LUMKOLKOL-830174 format. One line per field, with one value per residue (C-alpha): residue number from 1; chain; x, z, y. Coordinates in pm, whole numbers, plus 32768, in hexadecimal, padded with zeros to 4 digits. Layout:
k <- [NUM	...]
c <- [A	...]
px <- [X	...]
pz <- [Z	...]
py <- [Y	...]
//
This chain:
k <- [1	2	3	4	5	6	7	8	9	10	11	12	13	14	15	16	17	18	19	20	21	22	23	24	25	26	27	28	29	30	31	32	33	34	35	36	37	38	39	40	41	42	43	44	45	46	47	48	49	50	51	52	53	54	55	56	57	58	59	60	61	62	63	64	65	66	67	68	69	70	71	72	73	74	75	76	77	78	79	80	81	82	83	84	85	86	87	88	89	90	91	92	93	94	95	96	97	98	99	100	101	102	103	104	105	106	107	108	109	110	111	112	113	114	115	116	117	118	119	120	121	122	123	124	125	126	127	128	129	130	131	132	133	134	135	136	137	138	139	140	141	142	143	144	145	146	147	148	149	150	151	152	153	154	155	156	157	158	159	160	161	162	163	164	165	166	167	168	169	170	171	172	173	174	175	176	177	178	179	180	181	182	183	184	185	186	187	188	189	190	191	192	193	194	195	196	197	198	199	200	201	202	203	204	205	206	207	208	209	210	211	212	213	214	215	216	217	218	219	220	221	222	223	224	225	226	227	228	229	230	231	232	233	234	235	236	237	238	239	240	241	242	243	244	245	246	247	248	249	250	251	252	253	254	255	256	257	258	259	260	261	262	263	264	265	266	267	268	269	270	271	272	273	274	275	276	277	278	279	280	281	282	283	284	285	286	287	288	289	290	291	292	293	294	295	296	297	298	299	300	301	302	303	304	305	306	307	308	309	310	311	312	313	314	315	316	317	318	319	320	321	322	323	324	325	326	327	328	329	330	331	332	333	334	335	336	337	338	339	340	341	342	343	344	345	346	347	348	349	350	351	352	353	354	355	356	357	358	359	360	361	362	363	364	365	366	367	368	369	370	371	372	373	374	375	376	377	378	379	380	381	382	383	384	385	386	387	388	389	390	391	392	393	394	395	396	397	398	399	400	401	402	403	404	405	406	407	408	409	410	411	412	413	414	415	416	417	418	419	420	421	422	423	424	425	426	427	428	429	430	431	432	433	434	435	436	437	438	439	440	441	442	443	444	445	446	447	448	449	450	451	452	453	454	455	456	457	458	459	460	461	462	463	464	465]
c <- [A	A	A	A	A	A	A	A	A	A	A	A	A	A	A	A	A	A	A	A	A	A	A	A	A	A	A	A	A	A	A	A	A	A	A	A	A	A	A	A	A	A	A	A	A	A	A	A	A	A	A	A	A	A	A	A	A	A	A	A	A	A	A	A	A	A	A	A	A	A	A	A	A	A	A	A	A	A	A	A	A	A	A	A	A	A	A	A	A	A	A	A	A	A	A	A	A	A	A	A	A	A	A	A	A	A	A	A	A	A	A	A	A	A	A	A	A	A	A	A	A	A	A	A	A	A	A	A	A	A	A	A	A	A	A	A	A	A	A	A	A	A	A	A	A	A	A	A	A	A	A	A	A	A	A	A	A	A	A	A	A	A	A	A	A	A	A	A	A	A	A	A	A	A	A	A	A	A	A	A	A	A	A	A	A	A	A	A	A	A	A	A	A	A	A	A	A	A	A	A	A	A	A	A	A	A	A	A	A	A	A	A	A	A	A	A	A	A	A	A	A	A	A	A	A	A	A	A	A	A	A	A	A	A	A	A	A	A	A	A	A	A	A	A	A	A	A	A	A	A	A	A	A	A	A	A	A	A	A	A	A	A	A	A	A	A	A	A	A	A	A	A	A	A	A	A	A	A	A	A	A	A	A	A	A	A	A	A	A	A	A	A	A	A	A	A	A	A	A	A	A	A	A	A	A	A	A	A	A	A	A	A	A	A	A	A	A	A	A	A	A	A	A	A	A	A	A	A	A	A	A	A	A	A	A	A	A	A	A	A	A	A	A	A	A	A	A	A	A	A	A	A	A	A	A	A	A	A	A	A	A	A	A	A	A	A	A	A	A	A	A	A	A	A	A	A	A	A	A	A	A	A	A	A	A	A	A	A	A	A	A	A	A	A	A	A	A	A	A	A	A	A	A	A	A	A	A	A	A	A	A	A	A	A	A	A	A	A	A	A	A	A	A	A	A	A	A	A	A	A	A	A	A	A	A	A	A	A	A	A	A	A	A	A	A	A	A	A	A	A	A	A	A	A	A	A	A	A	A	A	A	A	A	A	A]
px <- [76BB	7644	757A	73E8	7455	7382	73F8	72E7	72CA	71BA	725F	71A5	715D	7139	7241	71D8	71C2	731D	7391	72DF	7380	74D2	7482	7421	756D	763C	777E	784C	79C7	7B03	7BDB	7D0B	7E73	7E91	7D82	7DBD	7E8A	7D3C	7C66	7D56	7D50	7BC8	7BC2	7CA8	7BF9	7AAA	7A73	7A42	7B6A	7C52	7D27	7D46	7E37	7DD4	7E37	7E89	7E05	7D5E	7C3E	7B9C	7A80	79BA	785B	782F	773A	77AF	791A	78F7	7945	7821	7880	79D7	79CA	7AE1	7B49	7C5D	7CAA	7BCD	7BFE	7CD4	7BF1	7A7C	79C6	786D	78DD	799C	786B	7797	785F	7891	7A04	7AF9	7C44	7D11	7C29	7BD9	7D7E	7D7B	7C2A	7C41	7C90	7B49	7A9B	7ADF	7A89	79E5	7ACC	7A69	791F	78F9	77F7	789A	77E9	77B7	769C	757A	74BF	73CA	73B9	754B	7605	752E	7543	76B8	76D6	75DC	769C	77ED	7786	7734	7893	7950	79DD	7A21	7ADF	7BC3	7BFB	7C9A	7D3A	7DD2	7D8F	7C65	7B09	7A7D	7930	78FD	7900	78F5	78F2	7922	781F	7840	7704	7759	774D	7683	7590	75DD	74A9	754C	75D5	7478	73F3	74F6	7493	75AF	757A	75C8	7675	76B8	77E2	791E	79DF	7A77	7BDA	7CDF	7E10	7F52	804F	804E	7FFE	7F88	7E18	7DB5	7C59	7BD5	7A56	79AE	7920	78B9	776F	77E0	773E	7777	76E4	771F	7777	7725	7612	765A	77D0	77DD	7773	788F	7995	7979	7959	7A6A	7AC9	7AB3	7A1D	7B29	7B38	7B64	7C81	7DB3	7D85	7DB6	7EF5	7F6F	7F3D	808D	8102	80C4	815C	804E	8125	80D9	8207	822C	825A	8347	8427	8418	84CA	85B8	8658	86EF	875E	8829	88A1	893D	8971	8AC4	8A97	8BA3	8B56	8BBF	8AA8	8AD1	8A5C	8923	87FC	877C	8807	8862	8778	863C	8680	86DC	8565	84D5	8577	84DB	8390	838E	83DF	82DA	81F1	8230	834E	842F	84DE	85CF	865B	8569	8425	84D2	84DC	8365	8300	83C7	831D	81EA	822A	8185	825E	81FA	8279	83D5	83FE	83BD	84EC	85FD	85F5	864C	8593	8609	86BC	85D1	8474	845E	83E9	8470	8520	851C	8645	864D	869E	8800	884F	87B4	88A4	89BD	897A	88E4	8A3B	8ADE	89F1	8A83	89AA	89DE	8995	886C	87E2	8827	8798	865D	863B	8643	8535	8465	848D	841D	82F8	8298	8337	8444	83BE	835B	8317	83DC	842B	8539	84D1	861E	85B8	86A2	85F6	8688	8619	853F	85CC	8724	8835	885E	87F2	87B1	8771	86B3	85FA	8497	83DB	8299	81CE	8294	836B	84BD	85C7	86E3	87AC	88C8	892F	89AE	8B24	8B93	8BD2	8B40	89D2	88F3	899B	8AC8	89DF	88C3	89E0	8A34	88EC	889D	89F0	8961	87E6	878B	8724	8746	861F	856D	8551	85E0	851F	85CF	85AE	8645	877E	87DC	87A9	8956	89E5	8AA0	8973	88C4	89D0	8A03	8881	88AB	89FE	8A63	891D	8867	8717	867E	8642	853E	85DC	853B	8589	8545	8555	86A1	8763	8762	885A	87C5	8682	86E0	8785	8645	8565	8643	864A	84D2	8458	83C6	842F	8419	8509	8628	86AF	87FF	88E5	8895	87A6	864B	85A3	84FE	83D0	8292	8257	8128	809C	8070	7F27	7EB6	7E63	7ED8	7E5C]
pz <- [75C0	76FD	770C	76FF	7676	752D	743E	73BF	72E6	73CE	7451	75B6	764A	7796	7818	77E4	78E8	78AB	789B	7A04	7A78	7A2E	7AB3	7BFA	7C1B	7B63	7C3F	7C48	7CD2	7C75	7B8C	7C4F	7BCD	7B11	7A39	79FE	78BC	783F	7892	77DA	76A9	76B4	76C1	75A6	74C8	74F5	7583	7492	7502	74CE	75F0	7762	77DB	7925	79E5	7B46	7C55	7B85	7BED	7AF3	7B36	7A8B	7A81	7A57	7A73	7AAD	7A8B	792E	7903	786B	789D	78DC	798C	79EE	7ACB	7AE8	7B4F	7B15	7A13	7AA5	7A3F	79B9	79E1	7A01	7B17	7BE4	7BE0	7C43	7D6E	7DAF	7E35	7E1A	7D51	7E74	7EF7	7D81	7DB6	7ED1	7EE6	7D67	7DD9	7E7B	7D1C	7C27	7AA2	7A03	78E3	7839	7831	775C	773C	76AD	7556	75ED	76C1	7632	7763	77A8	78E5	7910	7909	7A0A	7AFA	7AD8	7B07	7C56	7CE0	7C95	7D19	7E63	7EA3	7DEE	7F10	7FDF	7ED5	7E97	8021	800C	7EDA	7EF4	8061	804C	7FDD	7EEE	7ED2	7D78	7C21	7ABC	7965	77DA	76F1	7586	74E3	73CA	7412	7558	7626	777E	77D1	7890	797A	7965	79DB	7B0B	7B95	7B07	7AD2	795F	7989	782A	7744	772C	7645	7577	75E0	7629	76D5	7625	76E9	786C	783F	76D9	763D	74D8	743B	73C1	7355	7409	7554	7652	773D	78B7	79A5	7B26	7C3E	7DA9	7E3E	7FC3	8047	8026	7F6B	7EBC	8011	80DE	7FA7	7FB3	8151	81FD	82A0	81FD	82B5	8386	8292	8186	8211	81B1	803F	80A1	8194	803F	7F53	7EB4	7F0D	7E1C	7DCC	7DD7	7DE4	7CA3	7BC2	7C78	7DC8	7D34	7CBE	7DCF	7E8F	7D4F	7D65	7EE6	7EA3	7D6A	7E30	7F71	7EDF	7E09	7CBD	7CBC	7B71	79FD	7943	784A	7928	79C1	793E	7A97	7B40	7CAB	7D1A	7C6F	7CDC	7E4F	7E23	7DAC	7ED5	7FD6	7F45	7F35	80B0	80DD	8018	8125	804A	8148	80D9	7FF1	7E7E	7DDC	7E93	7E25	7CC0	7CC1	7D48	7C31	7B22	7BB3	7B51	7A3F	7904	798D	7B0B	7A76	79BD	7AE6	7B7C	7A5A	79AE	784E	774E	769B	7540	74B2	754F	759B	76F1	7819	78D7	7A50	7B0F	7B47	7C81	7C0A	7BFE	7D83	7DF1	7D2A	7DA7	7EF2	7FC2	7F05	7F89	806B	8193	8247	80E6	80D9	8231	81F4	80AA	813C	827F	8193	80B7	81E9	825A	8116	80EE	8282	8305	8411	854B	868D	8765	88A1	88C6	8838	8855	8818	87E4	8743	865F	85A0	841C	83FC	82A4	82E4	83F1	8454	8565	8572	8663	85EE	8661	865A	8705	87A0	8656	85D7	84DC	84A3	8509	84D0	84D3	8531	84E4	860B	85C6	85AA	86EF	87BB	882B	883B	895E	8875	874D	8807	889C	8738	86A0	87C3	878D	8638	8685	8707	8880	88F3	89C4	8997	8A32	89ED	8A2E	8A18	8AA8	8BB4	8AE4	8AD0	8C33	8C5A	8D03	8BEB	8B02	8C08	8C19	8AAA	8A8A	8BB3	8B95	8A24	8968	8A5F	8A7C	8B8A	8BAB	8C2C	8C2F	8C74	8D99	8DD3	8F03	8E73	8EA0	902B	90B1	8FF2	904F	91AE	91AD	90F0	91F7	92FC	923E	9211	9372	9417	9579	9663	960E	96D8	96D1	977C	972B	9881	985E	987B	99E3	9A0D	9AEB	9A50	9983	9A65	994C	988C	9825	98FD	97DF	967D	959D]
py <- [72A6	71EC	70D1	7133	7286	72F0	73FD	74CB	762C	76F2	7822	780E	7698	7608	74FA	739B	72A6	723A	73AC	741F	72CE	7377	74DA	7444	7391	7484	7497	75E0	75DF	7686	75F1	7513	7569	7446	7491	75E4	75B6	74E5	7614	76FF	7610	7619	7788	77D8	76DD	7729	7888	7988	7A71	7916	797F	78F6	7A12	7A8E	7BBE	7C01	7B0B	79FC	78F5	77D2	774C	7618	759C	7425	72FE	71C1	71FD	7286	7404	74F3	7651	7730	7864	7943	7A61	7B3C	7C90	7DBF	7ECC	8013	8117	80DB	823B	818C	8086	8179	8275	8166	80F7	8269	825B	8341	831D	82B3	81D2	813F	80E3	806B	7F84	7F03	7DB2	7D91	7D9E	7CAC	7C71	7B3B	7B47	79E9	792D	77FD	76E4	75CE	7546	73E2	749D	7578	7550	7676	7739	7698	77EC	78A2	7749	7764	78C4	78B7	77B9	7846	79A0	78E6	787F	7967	7A55	790F	7893	79AE	79D4	7874	78AC	7A21	7A6E	7B65	7B80	7C39	7D37	7D5D	7CB9	7D50	7CD1	7D71	7CD3	7D04	7D76	7CF6	7B86	7B94	7C36	7C01	7B40	7A2F	7B6B	7C0E	7ACD	7AA6	7BF9	7CC5	7E48	7EE5	8017	80A0	8054	808F	81B8	80B5	80BA	7FA9	7FC1	7F7F	7FE2	805C	81AA	819B	815F	812C	8154	801B	808A	7F6A	7FCE	7ECA	7EAC	7EDA	7DF9	7DE3	7D11	7D66	7C03	7C85	7D8B	7EC5	7EA2	7FF9	80A0	7FE5	801D	8166	81A1	8258	8103	7F9D	7E71	7DEE	7C90	7D8D	7E6B	7D7E	7DFD	7F62	7EDB	7E2C	7F5B	7FAA	811C	820D	8370	8473	85AA	8699	8705	887E	87C0	86B2	87F1	8896	8778	8742	8899	8891	875A	87B4	88F0	8812	86C5	86BB	85FC	8508	847D	84E7	8594	848B	8398	8450	836F	83D4	8524	8508	85E8	853B	83EC	8460	852E	83E2	8319	8430	840F	82B0	829E	83BC	82DE	81AF	80EE	8037	7F0A	7F94	7F66	7E67	7F3F	8090	800A	7FA2	80D5	81BE	80CA	8160	82CD	835B	83F2	854D	84FC	845C	8595	8674	85AF	8610	849E	8473	83CF	8281	8299	817B	81D9	833C	8316	8366	825D	8218	8167	7FE7	7F11	7F25	80A6	80BB	7FB6	8051	81B7	8193	8133	826B	8382	847E	845E	85B2	867C	85B2	860E	878C	8780	86DF	879B	88D6	8861	8820	8985	8A19	893A	8954	8A7E	8A78	89B7	8A73	8940	892B	87C3	86FF	8577	8483	82FA	8215	80C7	7FC7	7FB8	7EA1	7E04	7E66	7E4D	7FC7	8074	81F0	82F4	8420	855E	85D6	86C7	86CB	86EB	85B0	8696	85D5	86C7	85D7	8468	83CA	827F	81A8	813F	7FC9	7F36	8062	80CB	81CE	829E	833D	8368	8424	84FA	854A	8579	8672	8747	8785	87A6	88FC	88B6	8A2A	8A83	892C	8813	86DA	8579	842F	82D3	8226	81B5	832A	838E	83CA	84E2	8530	854F	862B	8703	8726	8793	8882	890D	88E5	8910	8A07	8936	8873	8701	85F4	8497	836C	8281	810F	8043	7F98	80C6	808F	817D	82AB	822A	8243	839A	8432	8396	840B	857F	856E	852E	8615	86C2	87C6	88F8	893E	8AC5	8A5E	897E	8897	8763	87D2	87D1	8678	86F6	870F	8850	88E0	8970	8842	8798	867F	85AE	85A9	868C]
//
């Protein structure tokens, strides 16, 4: 107990002069890394949960006076699904998934036994909430907009939260998560309290566009598969028909058709980096989605397994690219119906996270028509010609940038493909630029093979039109 503080049996009382001095000079700050272990030990010793484990992005605060710790608070990731909270915010399911890091959970709050000063906890809360978003920005690279917490009514009434401007929304349904997608009833519902950290936080959280300094949260959101089981099966079926299985049936924990469908779905969702991201994406799929892909269940747990990073590294190099492309194009045509667009746009790109260069063709709406890899030691030009040989250009117009402005490419499109072309010309193609300038310069028409008459045309206007 601090000097000057007195114990009293009264339930409610005004702070003494010494206690008021503590409240006035109370310091609140994040716990430095060197003190985290001490913080966690105090929580495990004095908090009723006897546990200091935090999930997601944690942040710990301490209230002190004269260097002595008086109260502790820990913040962590918000709960995934809380019906009352999500209804209070008003956001959609997809907004909740992408924007949930803007909500934080006050998972621990503790006044240490050395101090039982009246109003200490509300003073601590006020000072902490005033700096919470800025400290979160410094620690995790983004601000926070809304705070939530859960209070066990068998032990507390949430008075400290009510005094600090929190809103009570009701209580939980009395379930706790015991696995990634499995919950158990515990028959001890808790009060749900929330507090907006900025003005109109809920309105901003469910708006079509987030404020500019909040958008980083959406940009960091992990891609998620939103496809339903029937949609996933519609992709698996053409892959099973077109891509031959090259492994023995006894080893097929992940059938090739479902495996390739998973990769395609990951790419549609924005996964770009390779096996590690593919494995993380696979782990986010539900049991129903994994079942739709045809994956098998584990003999030990009975749950359907998803492929890990090693599976992707082992199988990807062995894929038949031509068969896969044919199956995906067939599936695309089944879903979108045959393309009626009259443009074929050819463009080359280098993959950002791999030393691979590809030339792809799309139509005017952006619909994929095919892809050809650039061979090692070569460039886009021959790859584009191989691509144009398999992509129909009959009665269509092919567009490409200046690197493909080649006589052979134009002849292939015109004479072999039966299409037209519109190829880009740049200033550094000097001979071609000069030829085009000559051909496109307007001049008088001469009906004979002789040079036109150099005298002025009597019917010509005296001034330029």
